[in-house]
C-alpha positions as CSV (number, residue, x, y, z in Angstrom):
1,L,21.7,6.5,12.4
2,A,24.9,7.2,10.5
3,Q,25.9,5.8,7.1
4,L,29.0,6.2,5.0
5,T,28.7,5.1,1.4
6,Y,31.8,4.5,-0.9
7,K,31.5,3.9,-4.6
8,P,35.0,3.6,-6.1
9,S,33.6,2.4,-9.5
10,K,30.4,1.8,-11.5
11,K,30.7,-1.9,-10.5
12,L,31.3,-1.7,-6.8
13,E,29.4,0.0,-4.0
14,M,29.9,-0.4,-0.3
15,Y,28.4,1.2,2.8
16,V,28.9,1.1,6.6
17,R,26.0,1.9,8.8
18,V,25.6,2.3,12.6
19,R,22.2,2.6,14.1
20,E,21.4,3.1,17.7
21,R,18.0,3.0,19.3
22,N,17.2,4.0,22.9
23,R,13.8,3.7,24.4
24,Q,12.0,2.8,27.5
25,E,10.1,-0.5,28.0
26,N,8.2,-2.2,30.8
27,T,10.3,-4.3,33.1
28,D,10.2,-8.1,32.9
29,V,10.6,-8.3,36.7
30,D,7.4,-9.0,38.7
31,F,6.9,-6.6,41.6
32,D,4.4,-7.2,44.5
33,E,2.7,-3.9,43.8
34,G,1.5,-5.1,40.3
35,I,3.2,-2.2,38.6
36,D,5.6,-2.7,35.6
37,Y,8.3,0.0,35.9
38,L,10.0,1.5,32.9
39,V,13.6,0.5,32.1
40,Q,16.0,1.6,29.5
41,E,16.4,-0.5,26.4
42,K,19.4,0.1,24.0
43,Q,20.1,-1.6,20.7
44,T,23.0,-0.9,18.4
45,N,23.4,-2.4,14.9
46,Y,26.6,-2.3,12.9
47,R,26.4,-3.1,9.2
48,Y,28.8,-3.6,6.3
49,N,27.1,-4.1,2.9
50,Y,28.6,-4.4,-0.6
51,S,27.4,-4.9,-4.1
52,Y,29.6,-5.8,-7.0
53,K,28.4,-6.0,-10.6
54,I,30.5,-8.8,-12.2
55,S,28.9,-8.3,-15.7
56,E,25.7,-6.9,-17.1
57,S,23.9,-10.1,-16.1
58,F,25.6,-11.1,-12.8
59,K,25.8,-9.3,-9.5
60,I,27.0,-10.4,-6.1
61,K,25.9,-8.7,-2.9
62,G,26.9,-9.4,0.7
63,R,26.3,-8.2,4.2
64,V,27.8,-8.6,7.7
65,E,25.6,-7.2,10.5
66,L,26.3,-7.2,14.3
67,V,23.8,-6.3,17.0
68,N,24.2,-5.4,20.7
69,Y,21.1,-5.4,22.8
70,N,20.9,-4.2,26.4
71,K,17.9,-3.9,28.6
72,E,18.2,-3.1,32.3
73,E,17.9,-6.1,34.6
74,N,18.5,-8.5,31.7
75,P,21.8,-10.0,30.5
76,F,23.6,-8.2,27.6
77,E,22.9,-9.8,24.3
78,T,24.7,-9.9,20.9
79,G,24.1,-11.4,17.5
80,Y,25.4,-11.5,13.9
81,L,24.1,-12.2,10.4
82,I,26.3,-12.9,7.4
83,Y,24.9,-13.6,4.0
84,Q,25.9,-13.7,0.3
85,D,23.6,-13.1,-2.7
86,I,24.1,-14.1,-6.3
87,V,21.8,-12.5,-8.8
88,Y,21.5,-13.3,-12.5
89,K,19.2,-11.0,-14.6
90,P,20.2,-11.0,-18.3
91,K,18.5,-8.6,-20.6
92,S,18.2,-11.1,-23.5
93,S,17.3,-14.3,-21.7
94,P,13.8,-15.2,-20.4
95,L,15.4,-16.8,-17.4
96,S,16.6,-15.1,-14.2
97,F,17.4,-16.2,-10.7
98,S,18.7,-15.1,-7.3
99,F,20.3,-17.1,-4.5
100,R,21.1,-16.3,-0.9
101,Y,23.1,-18.3,1.7
102,G,23.2,-16.8,5.2
103,L,24.5,-17.7,8.7
104,F,23.1,-16.2,11.9
105,D,23.6,-16.4,15.6
106,T,21.8,-14.3,18.1
107,D,21.3,-14.7,21.8
108,S,17.4,-14.4,21.6
109,Y,14.6,-12.8,19.8
110,N,15.5,-9.5,21.4
111,S,18.8,-9.4,19.4
112,R,17.2,-10.4,16.1
113,I,18.4,-8.9,12.8
114,Y,16.0,-8.2,10.0
115,A,16.9,-8.6,6.3
116,Y,15.0,-8.1,3.1
117,E,14.7,-11.1,0.8
118,N,13.8,-11.3,-2.9
119,D,10.5,-13.1,-3.6
120,V,8.0,-13.9,-6.3
121,L,6.4,-11.0,-8.3
122,Y,4.6,-8.4,-6.2
123,A,5.7,-10.1,-2.9
124,F,8.5,-9.4,-0.5
125,S,9.9,-10.8,2.7
126,V,11.6,-9.1,5.6
127,L,12.4,-11.8,8.0
128,P,13.8,-11.7,11.5
129,Y,16.9,-13.8,11.9
130,Y,17.2,-15.1,15.5
131,G,18.6,-18.0,17.3
132,Q,21.4,-20.0,15.6
133,G,21.4,-21.5,12.2
134,L,21.5,-21.0,8.5
135,R,19.1,-19.9,5.8
136,Y,19.1,-20.1,2.1
137,Y,16.6,-19.3,-0.7
138,F,16.4,-19.7,-4.4
139,N,14.2,-17.6,-6.7
140,L,13.7,-18.5,-10.4
141,S,11.6,-16.6,-12.9
142,Y,11.0,-17.6,-16.5
143,K,9.1,-15.6,-19.2
144,I,7.4,-18.3,-21.3
145,N,6.2,-15.9,-23.9
146,K,4.9,-12.3,-24.0
147,N,1.7,-13.3,-22.2
148,F,2.9,-15.9,-19.7
149,S,5.5,-15.9,-16.9
150,I,6.2,-18.1,-14.0
151,W,8.0,-17.6,-10.7
152,L,9.3,-20.2,-8.3
153,R,10.8,-19.7,-4.8
154,F,12.2,-22.2,-2.4
155,S,13.5,-21.2,1.0
156,Q,14.8,-23.2,4.0
157,T,15.9,-22.3,7.5
158,Y,17.9,-24.8,9.5
159,F,18.2,-24.1,13.3
160,T,21.0,-25.6,15.2
161,D,19.8,-24.4,18.7
162,R,16.3,-26.1,18.8
163,D,14.4,-29.2,18.0
164,V,10.9,-27.6,17.8
165,I,10.2,-24.5,15.7
166,S,7.3,-22.1,16.6
167,S,4.3,-23.1,18.6
168,G,0.6,-23.7,18.4
169,L,-0.8,-24.6,14.9
170,G,2.4,-23.5,13.3
171,E,4.6,-25.8,15.4
172,I,7.1,-27.9,13.5
173,Q,8.8,-31.0,15.1
174,G,12.4,-30.7,13.8
175,R,15.1,-28.2,13.0
176,T,14.1,-27.3,9.5
177,R,11.4,-25.0,8.1
178,S,10.9,-24.9,4.4
179,E,8.7,-22.9,2.1
180,I,7.8,-23.2,-1.6
181,K,6.0,-20.6,-3.7
182,V,4.8,-20.8,-7.3
183,Q,3.2,-18.0,-9.2
184,V,2.0,-17.8,-12.8
185,R,1.0,-14.6,-14.5
186,A,-1.1,-14.4,-17.6
187,K,-1.4,-11.1,-19.4
188,F,-4.1,-10.6,-22.1
């Protein structure tokens, strides 16, 4: 792992990261002997990330990440993830929100790319982006008064490379997976 961070001002911060992982894994090829031999697996991720503070309340963040995945006896795989965040957190207002719009395209689950997502209070999401499609989410929080607060999150993934999402009890007929979360906190 190597990372170079550049902060030319208090408002702007950027970094470039390269991560390479080499390990051995059992082969996918079936042999008559019933033994799964070890083969080399190599994954390299290239990331460019920036964060720009427009004002005390507004911030934009973005990322471009590329992945190369190679496992002996399997075809070489690639993928990318591009997303843009808008975050609004004023000090004087009871309302805050964050929004993300992202595009992704990977050859398979092997070349997936993980990204952290903002969520409701005391929760977080680190999702694998794989296949082809787009994803967006919207978080909203509102402090009603000093005792009550509410959080709302809506997220949606639209896949362009499949008509059925997941399998088993979680199977969805269609290209879209949506999620809604609502959380209310009462302090006494």
